[in-house]
C-alpha positions as CSV (number, residue, x, y, z in Angstrom):
1,F,2.7,16.8,28.1
2,T,6.0,16.1,30.0
3,Y,9.0,14.5,28.6
4,N,12.5,14.5,30.0
5,L,15.2,15.2,27.5
6,A,18.7,14.1,28.4
7,D,21.5,16.6,28.3
8,G,23.3,16.4,24.9
9,G,20.7,14.1,23.4
10,K,19.0,14.7,20.0
11,Y,15.3,14.0,19.6
12,I,12.5,14.1,17.1
13,L,9.1,14.9,18.5
14,V,6.0,14.4,16.3
15,A,2.7,15.9,17.4
16,N,-0.1,13.8,15.9
17,G,-3.7,12.8,16.4
18,M,-7.1,14.4,16.9
19,V,-8.0,17.2,19.4
20,S,-11.7,16.6,18.7
21,G,-13.4,13.4,19.8
22,S,-15.9,13.4,17.0
23,G,-16.0,13.7,13.2
24,Y,-13.2,11.1,12.6
25,A,-13.1,7.4,12.1
26,P,-11.2,6.0,13.9
27,V,-10.4,8.6,16.6
28,K,-6.8,8.6,17.6
29,P,-6.3,11.1,20.5
30,F,-3.7,13.8,20.1
31,D,-0.3,12.9,21.5
32,I,3.4,13.6,21.1
33,Y,5.6,10.8,19.9
34,V,9.3,10.9,20.7
35,Y,12.3,9.3,18.9
36,A,15.6,9.5,20.7
37,S,19.0,9.2,19.0
38,A,17.9,11.6,16.2
39,R,20.3,12.3,13.4
40,E,21.0,15.5,11.5
41,E,23.5,13.9,9.1
42,A,23.8,10.6,7.4
43,T,26.4,8.1,8.6
44,Q,28.0,8.1,5.2
45,S,28.3,11.1,2.8
46,T,26.9,9.1,-0.1
47,N,23.8,8.1,1.8
48,T,20.6,9.6,2.9
49,D,19.4,8.3,6.3
50,V,15.6,8.2,6.4
51,L,13.5,7.8,9.6
52,V,9.9,6.8,8.8
53,F,6.9,7.7,11.0
54,H,3.4,6.3,10.6
55,G,1.0,9.2,11.4
56,S,-2.1,8.4,9.3
57,T,-4.9,7.6,11.7
58,D,-7.1,5.6,9.3
59,A,-4.3,3.8,7.4
60,P,-3.6,0.1,8.2
61,V,-0.3,-1.4,9.3
62,I,1.9,-0.7,6.4
63,D,4.9,-2.0,4.4
64,V,7.0,0.2,2.3
65,I,8.3,-1.5,-0.9
66,E,10.8,0.2,-3.1
67,V,10.1,-0.8,-6.7
68,L,12.3,1.3,-9.0
69,S,15.8,0.2,-8.0
70,G,14.7,-3.3,-6.8
71,A,15.5,-2.6,-3.1
72,G,12.3,-4.4,-2.1
73,T,10.7,-4.2,1.3
74,I,12.4,-1.4,3.3
75,V,9.8,-1.0,6.0
76,D,7.9,-4.0,7.4
77,N,4.7,-4.0,9.4
78,L,4.8,-0.4,10.7
79,G,1.7,0.5,12.8
80,Y,0.2,3.9,13.6
81,S,2.4,6.1,15.9
82,E,5.4,3.9,15.3
83,F,8.8,4.9,14.0
84,A,10.9,2.6,11.8
85,G,14.6,2.8,12.6
86,Y,16.8,4.8,10.3
87,L,17.1,3.5,6.7
88,E,20.6,4.1,5.4
89,L,19.9,4.5,1.7
90,P,22.3,5.3,-1.1
91,T,21.3,8.8,-2.3
92,A,19.2,8.0,-5.4
93,N,15.7,8.4,-6.8
94,Y,13.3,5.8,-5.5
95,Q,9.7,4.8,-6.0
96,L,7.8,3.7,-2.9
97,N,4.7,1.5,-2.9
98,I,2.8,1.8,0.4
99,T,1.0,-1.5,1.0
100,D,-0.9,-3.2,3.7
101,E,1.0,-5.5,6.0
102,T,0.5,-8.5,3.6
103,G,2.4,-6.5,0.9
104,T,-0.2,-7.3,-1.7
105,T,-2.6,-4.4,-1.5
106,V,-1.1,-1.1,-2.7
107,V,-2.5,1.9,-0.7
108,A,-0.5,4.5,-2.6
109,T,2.6,5.1,-4.7
110,F,5.1,7.9,-4.3
111,N,8.3,9.2,-5.9
112,A,11.2,9.8,-3.4
113,P,13.8,11.7,-5.5
114,L,16.5,11.9,-2.9
115,A,19.2,12.5,-5.6
116,D,17.1,15.2,-7.4
117,L,16.6,17.0,-4.0
118,G,20.4,16.9,-3.3
119,L,20.1,15.0,0.0
120,D,23.6,13.4,-0.1
121,G,24.9,13.1,3.5
122,Q,21.7,14.3,5.1
123,A,19.2,12.7,7.5
124,L,15.5,13.3,7.3
125,T,12.2,12.2,8.7
126,L,9.5,10.8,6.4
127,V,6.0,11.2,7.8
128,A,3.0,9.3,6.5
129,S,0.1,11.6,7.3
130,G,-3.4,12.5,6.1
131,F,-6.4,10.3,5.5
132,L,-7.1,7.4,3.2
133,D,-10.8,8.3,3.5
134,P,-11.1,12.1,4.0
135,A,-14.9,11.9,3.8
136,M,-15.0,9.9,7.0
137,N,-12.5,12.3,8.7
138,S,-14.1,15.8,8.5
139,N,-12.8,16.2,4.9
140,G,-9.3,16.4,6.1
141,A,-6.1,16.2,3.9
142,E,-5.6,13.2,1.7
143,F,-3.0,10.6,2.6
144,G,0.6,11.6,1.7
145,L,4.3,11.2,2.4
146,F,6.1,14.3,3.7
147,A,9.9,14.7,4.1
148,V,11.1,16.8,7.1
149,L,14.6,18.1,6.6
150,P,17.1,18.5,9.5
151,E,17.2,22.3,9.0
152,G,13.4,22.6,9.4
153,G,11.2,24.7,7.2
154,N,8.3,23.6,5.1
155,F,7.6,19.9,4.6
156,V,8.6,18.5,1.2
157,T,5.6,16.7,-0.3
158,L,6.6,13.5,-2.1
159,G,5.0,12.9,-5.4
160,N,5.5,15.5,-8.1
161,T,8.4,17.0,-6.2
162,T,10.2,18.2,-9.3
163,N,7.6,20.9,-10.0
164,V,7.4,19.9,-13.7
165,E,4.1,21.0,-15.1
166,Y,4.5,19.2,-18.5
167,N,5.1,15.4,-18.5
168,I,6.5,13.5,-21.3
169,L,4.5,10.4,-20.3
170,S,0.8,10.9,-20.9
171,S,-1.2,10.9,-17.6
172,G,-2.8,7.5,-16.9
173,S,-1.6,6.0,-20.2
174,L,0.2,2.9,-18.8
175,V,-1.8,-0.2,-19.3
176,G,-0.9,-3.9,-19.2
177,Y,-3.1,-6.4,-21.2
178,P,-4.3,-9.0,-21.0
179,N,-4.6,-8.8,-17.3
180,P,-4.4,-11.5,-15.9
181,A,-1.6,-12.6,-18.2
182,K,0.1,-15.9,-18.8
183,D,2.8,-16.2,-21.4
184,N,3.1,-12.5,-22.6
185,V,1.8,-9.1,-21.6
186,N,1.4,-6.0,-23.8
187,I,2.6,-2.8,-22.1
188,K,0.8,0.1,-23.7
189,F,1.8,3.7,-23.0
190,S,1.7,7.1,-24.7
191,L,4.4,9.9,-24.9
192,N,3.7,13.5,-25.4
193,D,7.2,14.1,-26.8
194,P,10.0,11.8,-27.9
195,G,12.3,10.6,-25.2
196,E,13.9,7.7,-23.3
197,V,11.7,5.2,-21.5
198,Y,12.7,2.8,-18.8
199,L,10.4,-0.2,-18.2
200,S,10.7,-2.5,-15.2
201,I,8.6,-5.3,-13.6
202,H,8.9,-6.3,-9.9
203,N,7.3,-8.9,-7.8
204,I,5.7,-8.1,-4.5
205,A,9.0,-8.6,-2.7
206,G,10.4,-5.8,-4.7
207,Q,12.7,-8.1,-6.8
208,M,13.2,-6.9,-10.4
209,I,12.3,-9.6,-12.8
210,Y,12.4,-7.6,-16.1
211,Q,14.0,-4.3,-17.2
212,E,14.5,-2.6,-20.5
213,N,15.8,0.8,-21.4
214,M,14.2,2.1,-24.6
215,V,16.1,5.0,-26.3
216,G,14.7,7.4,-28.9
217,V,11.1,6.4,-28.4
218,S,8.8,8.6,-30.6
219,S,5.8,10.6,-29.4
220,G,2.4,8.8,-29.6
221,T,1.0,5.5,-28.4
222,H,3.3,2.4,-28.1
223,N,2.8,-1.3,-27.4
224,K,5.7,-3.3,-25.9
225,L,5.3,-7.1,-25.9
226,V,7.0,-8.5,-22.8
227,P,7.5,-12.3,-22.3
228,L,6.7,-13.5,-18.8
229,N,8.9,-16.6,-19.1
230,N,6.8,-18.9,-16.9
231,L,6.7,-16.6,-14.0
232,P,5.0,-18.0,-10.9
233,S,1.4,-16.9,-10.4
234,G,1.0,-13.8,-8.3
235,L,0.9,-10.0,-8.3
236,Y,3.5,-7.9,-10.1
237,F,4.1,-4.2,-10.5
238,V,4.9,-2.7,-13.9
239,S,6.7,0.7,-13.7
240,L,7.5,3.1,-16.5
241,V,9.8,6.0,-16.2
242,A,10.0,8.8,-18.8
243,G,11.5,12.2,-18.1
244,N,10.4,13.1,-14.6
245,T,7.3,11.0,-14.6
246,I,6.9,7.5,-13.1
247,Q,3.7,5.5,-13.6
248,T,3.0,2.1,-12.1
249,T,0.3,-0.5,-12.7
250,K,-0.5,-3.9,-11.2
251,L,-0.3,-7.1,-13.2
252,Q,-1.7,-10.5,-12.2
253,V,0.2,-13.4,-13.7
254,I,-1.4,-16.9,-13.9
255,E,0.1,-20.2,-14.8
């Protein structure tokens, strides 16, 4: 591979694709993808500048929808081997839904704890890599999001990045019923220990349409009745935050 680098320029080069022509579906030949005007620092000290690269060979064209703070769609229609320009985000903790290009089918959900990682004033590259279907791709690594910091070193795997082995929120306990729902929905969840719980509901555009902060919630199973207030029919995302754990479930609303 030959690429001419301008004197004084800053670049990010991503090596991606398959060396082998068999055992993968689809086959995307190995190549090096170059982004000029790379950053090592954010343009503002209170921000984290994030450059997103789509390197998952069997993933569709994707959108990235932030659903915790209500930022909405932050990356739109990003295809394989493409970079999205730098996102200049306030340094905070986010939750990212990776969807297909319609924004309706959630491929995966990740935590992006920029504040917890102390990334104020930094610029990083966020790489989508791995396979949605490892069985069709030589049992390769599963799809994931990986943060590459400007100083280099090991990738930071997004997801359970806080290394907390014990979660206040019981795994898989978040359920919304009835589903589909019309006038009201019951949000069921379980806590392993007492704690504070933050509940939010967003539409597919990432707009927050309901939020509630519940303080002093006891351990055990809880049901929270949420009025839907004549919401338009469509797909919504229910998110629950307790301690370092975030769970999300989909809710279909009908009129």
